[in-house]
Structure formats: C-alpha cells, structure tokens
C-alpha positions in Angstrom: -7.2 9.0 3.2 -8.2 10.5 -0.2 -8.2 7.9 -3.0 -7.6 10.3 -5.9 -4.7 12.0 -4.0 -3.1 8.6 -3.3 -3.5 7.6 -7.0 -1.8 10.8 -8.1 1.0 10.5 -5.6 1.7 6.9 -6.6 1.6 7.7 -10.3 4.0 10.6 -9.9 6.4 8.8 -7.6 6.7 5.1 -8.7 6.9 3.0 -11.8 4.2 0.5 -12.7 1.2 0.1 -14.9 -2.1 1.8 -14.4 -3.7 -1.5 -13.5 -1.0 -2.2 -11.0 -1.4 1.2 -9.4 -5.2 0.9 -9.2 -4.9 -2.3 -7.3 -2.4 -0.8 -4.8 -4.8 2.1 -4.3 -7.7 -0.3 -3.7 -5.7 -2.3 -1.2 -4.5 0.9 0.5 -8.0 2.2 0.8 -9.2 -1.2 2.2 -6.4 -1.1 4.7 -7.3 2.5 5.7 -11.0 1.6 6.0 -10.3 -1.4 8.1 -8.7 0.7 10.8 -6.1 -2.0 11.4 -3.1 0.2 10.6 -4.4 3.0 12.9 -5.0 0.5 15.7 -1.6 -1.1 15.4 0.4 2.1 14.9 -1.7 4.6 16.7 -2.4 6.9 13.8 -4.6 6.7 10.7 -3.0 5.9 7.3 -2.2 9.0 5.2 -1.1 9.4 1.6 2.2 10.9 2.7 2.9 7.9 5.0 2.1 5.4 2.2 4.5 7.1 -0.2 7.2 7.5 2.5 7.0 3.8 3.4 7.0 2.6 -0.2 10.1 4.7 -0.9 12.0 2.5 1.5 11.3 -0.6 -0.6 14.1 -2.0 -2.8 12.0 -2.7 -5.9 11.0 -0.1 -8.5 7.4 -1.2 -9.2 4.6 0.1 -7.1 3.0 -3.3 -6.4 6.2 -4.9 -5.3 6.9 -1.9 -3.1 3.4 -2.2 -1.6 3.9 -5.9 -0.9 7.3 -5.3 0.7 5.7 -2.8 3.1 2.8 -5.2 3.8 5.3 -7.9 4.5 7.1 -5.7 7.0 3.8 -4.9 8.8 2.9 -8.6 8.7 6.1 -9.4 10.6 5.7 -6.5 13.0 2.0 -6.9 13.8 0.4 -9.7 11.9 -2.8 -9.6 9.9 -1.5 -7.7 6.8 -1.2 -10.6 4.4 -4.8 -10.0 3.2 -3.8 -6.6 2.0 -1.0 -7.8 -0.3 -1.4 -7.6 -4.1 -1.8 -11.1 -5.6 -2.0 -12.1 -9.2 -5.3 -13.6 -10.2 -5.0 -16.6 -12.4 -8.0 -17.2 -14.7 
C-alpha cells in the first residue's frame, strides 16, 4: 500500500485534522506491514479498500471512522485493537 496515496485519498474523502489523518495513515501502514489483514481476509490491504470501509462508518472524522472499522475487525477476527487510534495524555 502506498503511504502518500493513502494520505491523499483520506484528505480528499474525509474530515479531520492533518495530525488525525497522519496517525490514521501510520496505523494503516502498520496494519498493512503486519500482514494481519491479508492473513485474516485473504488479500493485502489497499488504499481503495481502506477508503471503502471507512465510508461505511457512521462518524464524520477520519480517526473515528478508522476506529469503527478496527472495532469491526476486532469483533470478526481479533487482534486489531492495537491498530486503533488512541489519544496520548502527557
């Protein structure tokens, strides 16, 4: 999966701050690099698939949409909680 293509697609499709989008891109790249999604679903993760799945989510913001999808994958397969976006408290 191409990181810059994913960033552009998310920026053009969903609302959210630049920082929010960057962390979603980072988490998506980590998920793709882990091979977990490919193993569970039988196909590698693509930019198109990420956008399509995030479009199904009920919230507007990109990080909330990402977490909604990760929650669905967690229920279906397990092991996706680590890829959710979390707020870091200083």
